[in-house]
Phi, psi and omega in degrees: 000134181283133180286147175284352183246162173235173183301115183294340180293341180267000184285156179261332185216149172248129188244134167268103192280305180192163173221137182221162175218132177200137173053042176081006181238123172265131177243128182242123189240134182226167175199153169263126184052229177252030184279191182299146181283146174249111186246117175261144180233136178237124186249126180257111188293137178056030187292136174282172168298153179301121185299146177302137181090350180249006186299315181294319178297318180296316180298319179294320179292323179294320178295319177299317179300319177303315179295312186291313183294340179297343181299330179298330186258321179306319185297340181295330182232337185039051176295161185279346181248131176245129182239127176250104180291157178084212184297132182291159179276155167271170187297321181294322178293317179295321180295317177300314181295318178304311182295316181299314183288322180290307185279324179291337177256013183297318178294316176306314181294316180300313183291333181261005179067036183248159173233112183268356180295129182086349181268323185271111180219102177282131182285148175212146176209350181283151173290156177297131181288164174299148181302139181296145179266162170290142185240016174071040180291138178299149183277078175211160192240143166268125179249102178298132181236131183247003180090355182257184186294323187297309182293328177296316179297317179296317179302312183293328177293318179293319177299326185295339179257007176072021181287146178285123186208157177230133174281125186231146175206159181247129177108171185256090180232109176301327180296314179295320180300320180293319180293320179297319179298325181293338181291336184080001178275163166296157186232154176221115180246112182261137181263138175237122180246106178297151176299127181299332180296340179298322180289330174291320176299320177299321179296329182277359175106023180298154167296148181214160178153192188294139174236162180278076188294330178298325177296319180295311180298324179299318183286325173301317181289332174296318177296317179297321181299320179289319184292313184267339179096077174222142182262002181204145174243117191242099180279178182231052179262124183270178192289333182292344178297340181278352185270128183298149175289318177197170172243133184222123176053042176081003180240134175284135179244115183236112177305329185258027189306316183281359169261355184278168184292328180300311178293319179305312181295319180298312181291319177306309183293322181294317178299318180295320186273329188247342187244291180207128184293340181253021175254110182264147176226124184203173170240123181293330186268004187307322181290350194251151175278169175300319181294323177295322180291317179293326175298316178295321179296317180299328180285345182291338182091193194274357185303325184258349190300330184265000181239344183277156171201133174254005181288115185289346177293343175290340191245020176295145171285317180235160175096168184290150176247154181295148179293329177248186183286343184230123179282333181077000184245344186263161180301327179296315177302314183297314183292316182297320177300311182296318183290328179280335188304320180290346189242358185229144177302135186304313181301323180293316180296315179297324180292327179294316184271345180087350176193168181269102183291341180271005178240036182230105182303331183294343182263011183302314181296322180295317179286330174302320180295319177298324180280354187054046178251111182064016181196162175271163179303142181297155173282079182203169178276078180234166183284181181289153177301322182295323179283330174296321178294322178295319179295316181294323179295323178296319180292328181296342179266355188255128184304324184286345182244332197295339180264356176297148193310309186280333175288318178298317178298317177301316184296321185268328187257319189262316184305320180298341180271355186256157174275112184298337179293342181260010187251004180295139181274336186299318180300333180287347182265004180257144178290151182208336189265160174295160179209167182239022183295126181294158187306318186290348179250005184298330179299332178293329175298318180296327181293342182276343185288000000 
């Protein structure tokens, strides 16, 4: 059977064809050149009609989503020409898209030996629109939940001040659904159906790799906030997400770019200026390190210990998933184990993971990467090398850990090469970064201390 698609690497242009919304379904349509359409659908369950007075904000958010979600498809061919059909963009919208595609695809470019600088240029010709007005959004928050420790800590902090909130997630994950149910909050599960043609393009030899999925989910939730009535989207991204994984050929490559403060500030400001002046976007955990978040998670007690997972193999679109919540082989498993170890009783931690990951010589190289010892930090959502070293140094002093294979190796081989003055764990437990948390939620920040 002849495919409706051709090799996207041979295409001259990537087109944003149209975006529509009806009966709770947003449809986002793209194409390479004049080829077959790629239609993605996002379903908002039980969605009401767009409320009166919010139509302009909804239309602006839908257009933004069309631009942002297109990164999943553009990367298949990375043609040099980008075409936005219909109403032209203003300069700020084009600038946001330029930054998202360049920095959000930096890891993809690095791994594929590509340079996207100078290639990504979103066209613009429209005048800057009038500043967006406040649209009277109810004072309640959408709390994105991913099934891991960070979102659980943010949820419990917001709950501690009695704020009205809903646990929200995009996609079909029973693991996230179980974790969301454990929060006791109302829940919102939005479905995202990628264009089936994307998998056909991959079969034909498309470029493939990491995309800034947090940016896509953030924009989906902005649309949801307007539709259902929420004045804030409160993520759980900590400060280490802003730190680049590596620098290559003069460009910083950050696996977590769309979880970093730079993107957070850009989207926050854009929503205020172009969508709704009373729609806030922030991360509650931004002032805190990964170690501070894991410390807070360990203090929550056992309610979440048997339902959370930060192992990304659970959330693959394709490919095998671990039989249990933790595969024990990926960088996320390794880092979370290491970060929790200073704050949780050893038997409890080992029971969560099913084995002691720090007593396995075969994992020496994996933990070396976390420590940034003879290797760069993994392309994963993990903490800084310096905080991983601080955690390992703390374990090296504890009788219950110090003889485990990788802790012992750290103590004898790596620790003598380090400056002990830089290994204290206490500074990592103090807040330090800027944040955009709105005034009515500031008490939740205090709950994290």
